[in-house]
Structure formats: structure tokens, C-alpha cells
C-alpha positions in Angstrom: 10.1 1.7 -44.8 8.8 1.7 -48.7 6.3 -1.3 -47.8 5.2 0.3 -44.1 4.1 2.9 -46.1 2.3 1.1 -48.7 0.6 -0.5 -46.0 -0.4 2.4 -44.3 -1.6 4.2 -47.4 -3.5 1.5 -47.9 -4.8 1.1 -44.4 -6.1 5.0 -44.7 -8.1 4.4 -48.3 -9.7 1.3 -46.8 -11.2 3.1 -44.0 -11.1 6.5 -46.0 -14.0 5.1 -48.1 -15.9 3.0 -45.5 -16.4 6.4 -43.5 -17.4 8.0 -46.8 -20.3 5.1 -48.0 -21.3 3.5 -44.6 -21.7 6.9 -42.8 -25.1 7.4 -41.2 -25.0 3.8 -40.0 -22.1 4.0 -37.8 -23.5 7.8 -36.7 -26.8 6.1 -35.9 -24.5 3.2 -34.2 -22.1 4.8 -32.5 -23.1 8.3 -31.1 -26.9 9.8 -30.0 -26.9 13.1 -30.4 -29.7 15.1 -32.1 -28.5 16.2 -35.3 -27.3 13.1 -37.1 -27.0 15.0 -40.3 -23.9 17.6 -39.0 -22.1 13.9 -37.6 -22.8 12.2 -41.1 -21.3 15.3 -42.9 -18.1 15.3 -40.9 -17.9 11.6 -41.0 -17.6 12.1 -44.6 -15.3 15.0 -44.5 -12.9 13.1 -42.1 -13.2 10.0 -44.5 -12.3 12.3 -47.7 -8.9 13.5 -46.0 -7.8 9.9 -44.8 -8.6 9.1 -48.8 -6.5 11.8 -49.4 -3.8 11.3 -47.2 -3.7 7.5 -48.5 -4.2 8.2 -51.6 -0.9 10.3 -51.8 1.1 7.9 -49.5 0.5 5.0 -52.0 1.0 7.6 -55.4 4.6 9.0 -53.8 5.4 5.5 -52.6 5.8 4.6 -56.0 6.8 7.4 -57.5 
């Protein structure tokens, strides 16, 4: 069970960091509505939540 939670936490961290740093190209590629700045901000917030969730899973898995 610990290995499964570690794996899920690591995957969440990786996807969160990917969403934060590549938000604008992801929005340009997959979404086609007018205000790309709001979509980019939303994707960055979603990535931040993923990073927090993954970090907590990894942290509490080792403590």
C-alpha cells in the first residue's frame, strides 16, 4: 500500500509541475475559447493543487 501511495504521489507531483510550467502551450493546443489568460491561470492553479496533494502523499508516506 505504501508503494502504491508513493507512486500516486509522484505521478501527481509530475503532472502538477507539468501543468504549472507548460500551461500556456497546453491551453493553446487543447482549448479554443477566447480568453486564454483565464484558462492558463486555472490550469496553473490546478497544477498547484496537484503538487500540494502529491507532496503530502509522498511526505506522509515516509513519516
